[in-house]
C-alpha positions in Angstrom: 20.6 -7.2 -48.8 17.8 -9.7 -49.2 14.4 -10.4 -47.8 13.5 -13.9 -46.5 10.1 -15.1 -45.4 10.1 -15.2 -41.6 8.8 -18.7 -41.5 11.6 -19.8 -44.0 14.3 -18.2 -41.8 12.9 -20.0 -38.8 12.8 -23.3 -40.8 16.4 -22.9 -41.8 17.6 -22.2 -38.3 15.7 -25.3 -36.9 17.1 -27.5 -39.6 20.7 -26.4 -39.0 20.4 -27.1 -35.2 18.7 -30.5 -35.8 21.4 -31.4 -38.3 24.0 -31.2 -35.7 22.1 -33.3 -33.2 19.7 -31.0 -31.3 16.3 -32.6 -30.5 13.3 -31.0 -32.2 12.1 -29.0 -29.1 15.6 -27.7 -28.2 16.2 -26.7 -31.9 12.8 -25.0 -32.1 13.2 -23.0 -28.9 16.7 -21.8 -29.9 15.6 -20.8 -33.4 12.6 -19.0 -32.0 14.9 -17.0 -29.8 17.0 -16.1 -32.8 14.2 -15.1 -35.1 12.7 -12.9 -32.4 15.9 -10.8 -32.4 15.7 -10.4 -36.2 12.0 -9.6 -35.9 12.5 -6.9 -33.3 15.3 -5.2 -35.2 18.3 -6.6 -33.3 20.1 -8.6 -36.1 23.3 -8.9 -34.0 21.4 -11.6 -31.9 19.5 -13.3 -34.6 20.7 -15.4 -37.6 24.1 -13.8 -36.9 24.5 -16.0 -33.9 23.4 -19.3 -35.5 26.8 -20.6 -36.5 28.2 -20.0 -33.1 25.6 -22.4 -31.6 26.1 -24.9 -34.3 29.8 -25.0 -33.7 29.4 -25.2 -29.9 27.3 -28.4 -30.5 29.7 -29.9 -33.0 32.7 -29.3 -30.8 31.0 -30.8 -27.8 31.1 -27.5 -25.9 27.3 -27.7 -25.6 25.2 -30.7 -25.0 21.8 -29.8 -26.4 19.8 -32.8 -25.3 20.7 -32.9 -21.6 18.1 -31.8 -19.0 18.5 -28.8 -16.6 17.7 -29.5 -12.9 16.9 -27.7 -9.7 19.7 -27.9 -7.2 18.1 -25.9 -4.4 14.9 -23.9 -3.9 12.8 -22.0 -1.4 9.3 -20.6 -1.7 10.6 -17.6 -3.8 14.1 -18.8 -5.1 15.8 -21.5 -7.0 19.3 -22.5 -8.1 19.4 -24.4 -11.4 22.1 -26.4 -13.1 21.7 -26.0 -16.8 23.7 -29.1 -17.4 25.3 -27.5 -20.5 22.1 -27.3 -22.6 21.4 -24.6 -25.1 20.7 -21.3 -23.6 17.0 -21.2 -24.7 16.3 -24.6 -23.1 17.4 -23.6 -19.6 16.1 -20.1 -19.9 12.5 -21.3 -20.5 13.0 -23.8 -17.7 14.3 -21.2 -15.2 11.9 -18.4 -16.1 8.9 -20.8 -15.8 10.0 -21.5 -12.3 10.4 -17.8 -11.5 6.9 -17.1 -12.9 5.3 -19.9 -10.8 7.0 -18.7 -7.6 6.0 -15.1 -8.3 2.3 -16.1 -8.8 2.5 -17.9 -5.4 4.6 -15.6 -3.3 4.9 -12.3 -5.2 8.5 -12.8 -6.2 10.5 -15.5 -8.1 14.3 -15.3 -8.3 16.2 -18.0 -10.1 19.9 -18.2 -10.8 21.5 -20.6 -13.3 24.9 -22.1 -13.7 26.4 -24.3 -16.4 24.7 -22.6 -19.2 25.4 -21.3 -22.7 24.7 -18.0 -24.5 20.9 -17.4 -24.2 20.5 -14.6 -26.8 18.4 -11.5 -26.4 17.7 -11.0 -22.7 14.5 -9.2 -23.4 12.9 -12.4 -24.8 13.1 -13.9 -21.3 11.8 -10.9 -19.4 9.0 -10.6 -21.9 8.0 -14.2 -21.0 7.1 -13.0 -17.4 5.4 -9.8 -18.7 3.1 -12.0 -20.8 1.8 -13.5 -17.6 1.1 -10.0 -16.1 4.4 -9.9 -14.1 7.4 -7.6 -14.2 10.2 -9.7 -15.7 13.9 -9.2 -15.4 16.7 -11.2 -17.0 20.5 -10.9 -16.6 23.3 -12.9 -18.0 27.1 -12.9 -18.0 29.1 -13.3 -21.2 32.7 -13.6 -22.4 35.0 -10.9 -21.1 34.7 -8.0 -23.6 34.3 -4.9 -21.4 37.3 -2.7 -20.7 36.8 -1.0 -17.3 37.8 2.7 -17.2 41.5 3.1 -16.8 42.1 -0.4 -18.2 43.5 -1.7 -21.5 42.2 -5.2 -20.8 38.7 -6.7 -20.8 37.4 -8.0 -17.5 33.6 -8.4 -17.8 31.2 -9.3 -20.6 28.5 -7.2 -22.3 26.4 -8.4 -19.3 22.9 -7.3 -20.5 20.1 -6.0 -18.3 16.5 -6.5 -19.3 13.3 -5.4 -17.7 9.8 -5.8 -19.3 6.6 -4.8 -17.6 2.9 -4.9 -18.7 1.0 -1.7 -18.7 -2.6 -0.9 -19.4 -4.2 -0.3 -22.8 -1.9 -2.6 -24.6 1.3 -0.8 -23.6 4.5 -2.6 -22.6 7.6 -1.2 -21.0 10.5 -3.0 -22.7 14.1 -2.4 -21.8 16.9 -4.6 -23.1 20.4 -3.2 -23.0 24.1 -4.2 -22.8 26.2 -2.6 -20.1 28.8 -2.0 -22.8 28.4 0.8 -25.3 27.1 -1.8 -27.7 27.0 -5.6 -27.9 29.8 -7.3 -29.8 27.3 -8.5 -32.3 26.9 -5.0 -33.5 30.6 -4.9 -34.4 30.1 -8.2 -36.2 27.3 -6.6 -38.2 29.5 -3.7 -39.2 32.1 -6.2 -40.3 29.5 -8.0 -42.4 28.5 -4.7 -44.0 32.2 -3.7 -44.5 31.6 -0.4 -42.5 33.6 1.2 -39.7 32.2 1.5 -36.2 31.4 4.8 -34.5 33.6 6.4 -31.9 33.0 5.1 -28.3 32.2 1.5 -29.2 35.5 -0.3 -28.7 39.2 -0.1 -28.0 42.2 -1.3 -30.1 45.1 -3.2 -28.6 46.7 0.1 -27.4 43.7 0.9 -25.2 42.6 3.8 -27.4 39.2 4.1 -29.1 39.1 2.7 -32.6 36.7 2.9 -35.5 38.2 -0.1 -37.3 35.6 -2.8 -37.0 38.0 -5.6 -37.8 40.6 -4.4 -35.3 37.9 -4.0 -32.6 36.5 -7.5 -33.2 40.0 -8.9 -33.0 40.9 -6.9 -29.8 37.6 -7.9 -28.2 37.7 -4.9 -25.8 34.4 -3.0 -25.7 33.9 0.4 -24.1 31.6 0.4 -21.0 28.2 2.1 -21.3 29.0 5.8 -21.1 32.4 5.5 -22.9 35.5 6.7 -21.1 35.9 8.0 -17.6 35.2 11.6 -18.5 31.8 10.6 -19.9 30.9 8.4 -16.9 31.9 5.1 -18.3 32.6 3.9 -14.8 28.8 3.7 -14.4 28.6 1.2 -17.2 31.4 -0.7 -15.6 29.6 -0.7 -12.3 26.4 -2.0 -13.9 28.3 -4.8 -15.7 29.8 -5.8 -12.3 26.3 -5.8 -10.7 25.1 -8.2 -13.4 28.1 -10.4 -12.7 27.0 -10.4 -9.0 23.5 -11.6 -9.9 24.7 -14.2 -12.5 28.1 -15.8 -12.3 29.0 -15.0 -8.7 25.5 -15.9 -7.2 25.0 -19.0 -9.3 28.5 -20.6 -8.9 29.1 -20.5 -12.7 32.2 -19.1 -14.3 32.3 -15.3 -13.7 34.1 -12.3 -15.2 37.7 -13.1 -16.1 37.0 -16.8 -15.7 34.5 -17.0 -18.6 36.2 -18.4 -21.7 36.0 -16.4 -24.9 33.3 -17.4 -27.4 35.0 -18.2 -30.6 33.4 -18.9 -34.0 35.1 -22.3 -34.1 33.4 -23.5 -30.9 36.6 -25.1 -29.6 36.8 -23.4 -26.3 35.1 -26.0 -24.1 32.0 -25.6 -22.0 31.1 -22.0 -21.3 29.5 -22.5 -17.9 27.7 -19.2 -18.1 25.4 -17.8 -15.4 22.0 -16.3 -15.8 19.5 -14.7 -13.4 15.7 -14.6 -14.0 13.3 -12.6 -11.9 9.5 -12.3 -11.9 7.6 -9.9 -9.7 3.9 -9.5 -9.2 3.0 -5.8 -9.3 -0.3 -6.6 -7.7 1.6 -7.1 -4.4 2.2 -3.4 -4.3 0.2 -0.2 -4.9 -2.9 -0.7 -7.1 -3.0 1.0 -10.5 0.5 -0.1 -11.6 -0.5 -0.6 -15.2 -2.3 2.8 -15.5 0.6 4.7 -14.0 3.1 3.0 -16.3 1.0 3.8 -19.4 0.6 7.4 -18.3 4.4 7.7 -17.9 5.1 6.1 -21.3 2.6 8.4 -23.1 4.0 11.4 -21.3 7.5 10.6 -22.4 6.4 10.3 -26.1 4.8 13.8 -25.9 8.0 15.5 -24.7 9.3 18.1 -27.2 12.1 16.6 -29.2 15.4 18.4 -29.8 15.1 17.2 -33.5 11.5 17.2 -34.9 12.5 14.3 -37.1 13.4 12.2 -34.1 10.5 12.0 -31.7 11.0 10.9 -28.1 10.5 7.2 -27.7 9.4 5.1 -24.7 11.4 2.0 -23.9 10.3 -0.7 -26.4 8.8 1.6 -29.1 11.6 0.9 -31.6 11.2 -2.9 -31.1 7.4 -2.7 -31.4 7.6 -0.7 -34.6 10.1 -3.2 -36.1 7.9 -6.1 -35.1 4.9 -4.5 -36.7 6.7 -4.0 -40.0 8.2 -7.5 -40.0 4.8 -9.1 -39.2 2.9 -7.1 -41.8 5.4 -8.0 -44.5 6.0 -11.6 -43.3 9.8 -11.2 -44.0 13.1 -10.5 -42.3 16.0 -8.7 -44.0 19.6 -9.8 -44.0 22.7 -8.2 -45.3 24.4 -9.9 -48.3 27.2 -11.4 -46.3 24.8 -13.1 -43.9 22.9 -14.7 -46.8 26.2 -15.9 -48.3 27.5 -17.3 -45.0 24.1 -19.0 -44.4 24.3 -20.6 -47.9 27.8 -21.9 -46.9 26.5 -23.2 -43.6 23.6 -25.0 -45.4 26.1 -26.7 -47.7 28.4 -27.7 -44.8 25.5 -29.2 -42.8 23.7 -30.6 -45.9 20.4 -28.8 -45.2 18.1 -27.0 -47.6 19.5 -23.5 -48.1 17.4 -20.5 -47.0 15.4 -19.1 -49.9 15.7 -15.4 -50.6 12.5 -14.0 -52.0 13.8 -10.5 -53.0 17.0 -8.6 -53.2 16.9 -5.0 -52.0 
């Protein structure tokens, strides 16, 4: 593993995206999305994703310098065409609309079609929370989820994110896939040369596998909850709900119609759907922030089953990772990521990412 200065990792990501034709603002926004994932301890959605975006641009599957546009809107809603831009570009555009409408009417609800992968969903919900609102973000992804009783994938990881501001500096932060894990976590196990735990994915025979390479090739993740006996049908239902909000509501590709996202970027436009929601808690009972803080602090004080593993409130893990990252000014990458980044730098003729320490 190696440590890289956070600013240097961001510089490298921006340079790579600009090298393949993304304008400065689009490249900066997409890179900030990636570095935020690494900063919060979710490396599956950080530098790990860079080459996918690069290849989508090079293949023409993504047009980073187009402009998203509003197709239809009301006082509280909007329907947006991403026009095939990078996911970060349209997500900023759409959540800004949702925030504005929530400030005016109490609720902003925006769906997006024609988009590309927009990274860590929590980044977009946090954008609303930073304005004093409850933020929610949903997105559909390539079919990866195997519904209970099925050997085939039918839905994506379809993440759910809810972020809300509380009092006294507290923040409720939930960002979760509706599969047992995101496919990026299997990629990270591959990069580390390690097996995956039981309950993450299926092999081609429909049975659980711990072989990371086989799981990645099969592309069939278990729903949240695992198999039917452990209530995996609930994860399947949540993934279907996200599809309702995203692909089906926005008119984008949905479920089994979404193309797989390959490392080569040769699958054509993704036409993914997103949904962004902003809600003003001041429209409801007073004292929202105080009650949320009281709840989060109560959860942390619950007696743990393992004294070495205290009970966490949603977002505690990310907050702790961010504090460590920010205090050290570095992010950590596994050896294979550093090697693949060096190869990407050579391929794109950009300055390689400097590693300041091996650990």
